[in-house]
C-alpha positions as CSV (number, residue, x, y, z in Angstrom):
1,M,195.1,10.0,131.0
2,N,193.8,13.5,131.6
3,F,192.9,16.0,128.9
4,N,192.2,19.7,128.6
5,I,190.4,21.5,125.8
6,R,191.3,25.1,125.5
7,K,191.2,27.9,122.9
8,Y,194.1,28.4,120.5
9,K,197.0,30.6,121.7
10,A,199.7,32.1,119.5
11,K,202.2,29.6,121.0
12,D,200.2,26.8,119.2
13,H,201.0,28.2,115.7
14,E,203.5,25.6,114.5
15,E,201.7,22.6,116.1
16,F,198.4,23.7,114.7
17,F,199.9,24.2,111.2
18,Q,201.2,20.7,111.4
19,M,197.9,19.2,112.5
20,M,196.1,21.0,109.6
21,K,198.5,19.4,107.2
22,E,197.8,16.0,108.8
23,F,194.1,16.5,108.8
24,F,193.9,17.5,105.1
25,A,196.1,14.6,104.1
26,S,193.8,12.1,105.7
27,P,190.8,10.2,104.2
28,A,188.5,12.5,106.2
29,V,188.6,15.1,103.5
30,L,187.6,15.0,99.8
31,H,190.5,17.0,98.4
32,N,193.9,18.6,99.3
33,V,194.0,22.1,100.6
34,P,196.9,24.4,99.7
35,E,199.2,25.3,102.6
36,S,198.6,29.0,101.8
37,H,195.0,28.4,103.1
38,F,196.5,27.3,106.5
39,E,198.6,30.5,106.6
40,K,195.5,32.6,106.0
41,T,193.6,30.7,108.7
42,L,196.4,31.3,111.2
43,Q,196.5,35.0,110.3
44,E,192.7,35.4,110.7
45,L,192.8,33.4,114.0
46,E,195.7,35.5,115.4
47,N,194.0,38.7,114.3
48,G,190.9,37.8,116.4
49,S,188.5,36.8,113.7
50,P,184.9,36.8,114.9
51,Y,183.9,34.1,112.4
52,F,185.6,31.1,114.0
53,D,187.3,29.7,117.0
54,V,190.0,26.9,117.2
55,Y,190.3,24.7,120.3
56,I,193.5,22.7,121.1
57,F,193.2,19.2,122.7
58,E,195.9,18.5,125.3
59,V,196.5,15.3,127.1
60,S,198.7,14.5,130.0
61,E,199.9,11.3,131.5
62,G,198.9,12.0,135.1
63,S,197.6,14.5,137.6
64,T,201.1,15.4,138.8
65,C,202.3,15.9,135.2
66,D,204.5,18.9,134.2
67,D,204.8,20.4,130.7
68,S,207.2,17.6,129.6
69,C,204.4,14.9,129.7
70,E,201.7,17.0,128.0
71,H,201.0,16.4,124.4
72,I,198.8,18.1,121.8
73,A,196.4,15.4,120.7
74,G,194.3,17.4,118.2
75,Y,192.1,20.4,117.5
76,G,188.6,21.4,116.7
77,A,187.5,24.4,114.5
78,V,184.1,26.0,115.0
79,T,182.7,28.5,112.5
80,K,179.9,30.9,113.3
81,T,177.0,32.2,111.3
82,Y,173.4,33.4,111.6
83,S,170.6,31.2,110.4
84,N,167.1,32.4,109.7
85,E,166.0,28.8,109.5
86,A,167.4,28.0,112.9
87,G,166.3,31.3,114.4
88,G,169.6,32.6,115.5
89,L,173.3,31.8,115.8
90,C,174.6,28.6,114.3
91,F,177.9,27.0,115.1
92,W,179.4,24.6,112.5
93,F,182.0,22.0,113.8
94,D,184.0,22.6,110.7
95,E,187.0,20.4,111.6
96,I,187.6,17.9,114.3
97,Y,191.0,16.2,114.1
98,I,192.5,13.9,116.7
99,R,195.9,12.3,116.1
100,E,195.6,8.5,115.7
101,E,197.3,7.6,119.0
102,F,194.7,9.6,120.9
103,R,191.6,8.4,119.2
104,G,188.9,6.5,121.0
105,Q,189.5,8.1,124.4
106,G,186.6,10.5,124.4
107,L,188.3,13.7,123.2
108,G,185.8,14.3,120.3
109,S,182.8,13.8,122.5
110,A,184.3,16.0,125.2
111,F,185.0,18.8,122.7
112,I,181.5,18.8,121.2
113,K,179.8,18.7,124.6
114,Q,182.0,21.5,125.9
115,V,181.2,23.8,123.0
116,I,177.5,23.1,123.3
117,E,177.4,23.5,127.0
118,N,179.4,26.8,127.0
119,H,177.2,28.4,124.3
120,P,173.5,28.3,125.4
121,E,172.8,31.2,123.0
122,V,173.5,29.0,119.9
123,K,170.3,27.8,118.2
124,R,171.8,25.2,116.0
125,F,175.0,23.1,115.9
126,R,176.1,21.4,112.6
127,L,178.8,19.1,111.5
128,E,179.5,16.8,108.6
129,T,181.4,13.6,107.9
130,E,182.2,11.4,104.9
131,P,179.6,8.7,104.4
132,E,182.4,6.1,104.9
133,N,183.3,7.4,108.3
134,E,180.7,5.3,110.1
135,K,182.5,5.6,113.5
136,A,182.1,9.4,113.5
137,A,178.5,9.2,112.3
138,R,177.7,6.9,115.2
139,L,179.3,9.3,117.7
140,Y,177.4,12.3,116.3
141,K,174.1,10.4,116.5
142,K,174.9,9.3,120.1
143,L,175.4,13.0,120.9
144,G,172.0,13.8,119.6
145,F,172.8,15.0,116.1
146,E,170.4,14.1,113.3
147,E,171.1,13.6,109.6
148,L,169.9,16.4,107.3
149,G,168.2,15.6,104.1
150,Y,170.1,18.2,102.2
151,N,172.6,17.8,99.4
152,Q,175.4,20.3,99.8
153,F,176.8,22.3,97.0
154,T,179.9,24.6,96.9
155,L,181.3,27.2,94.6
156,D,184.9,27.9,95.4
157,R,186.7,31.0,94.3
């Protein structure tokens, strides 16, 4: 199986919307997110927001494969901020979603590595996972990430 990780294109609109629904209905998140948030995300993305990028994970069944044997396997969303503590640009792997039938094939690792390698200007990369998601935590540690001793707090509006 071959895979390709590329930036979101407008043609991905419907498929990406569906994957966001799948992701936020999964045990990987603490609470539901209204679909209106997905529409806002798509609007920001398609208007060229400088605050985040979305990557689409495609897999194909062979090297001579045409479009009929390519499948969208998941996506990754990266948000961008500046961090005084880190001394520069900080990328947050905000969402990484891989459809169940494509898990365990290296897509998550490949995505994280690709973003890190393609952005040498970034001073810090962050991500998070539920404490129960031990498989993801093992992957992140294997890729060189360290646990932070911070408690996170939010105030939603």
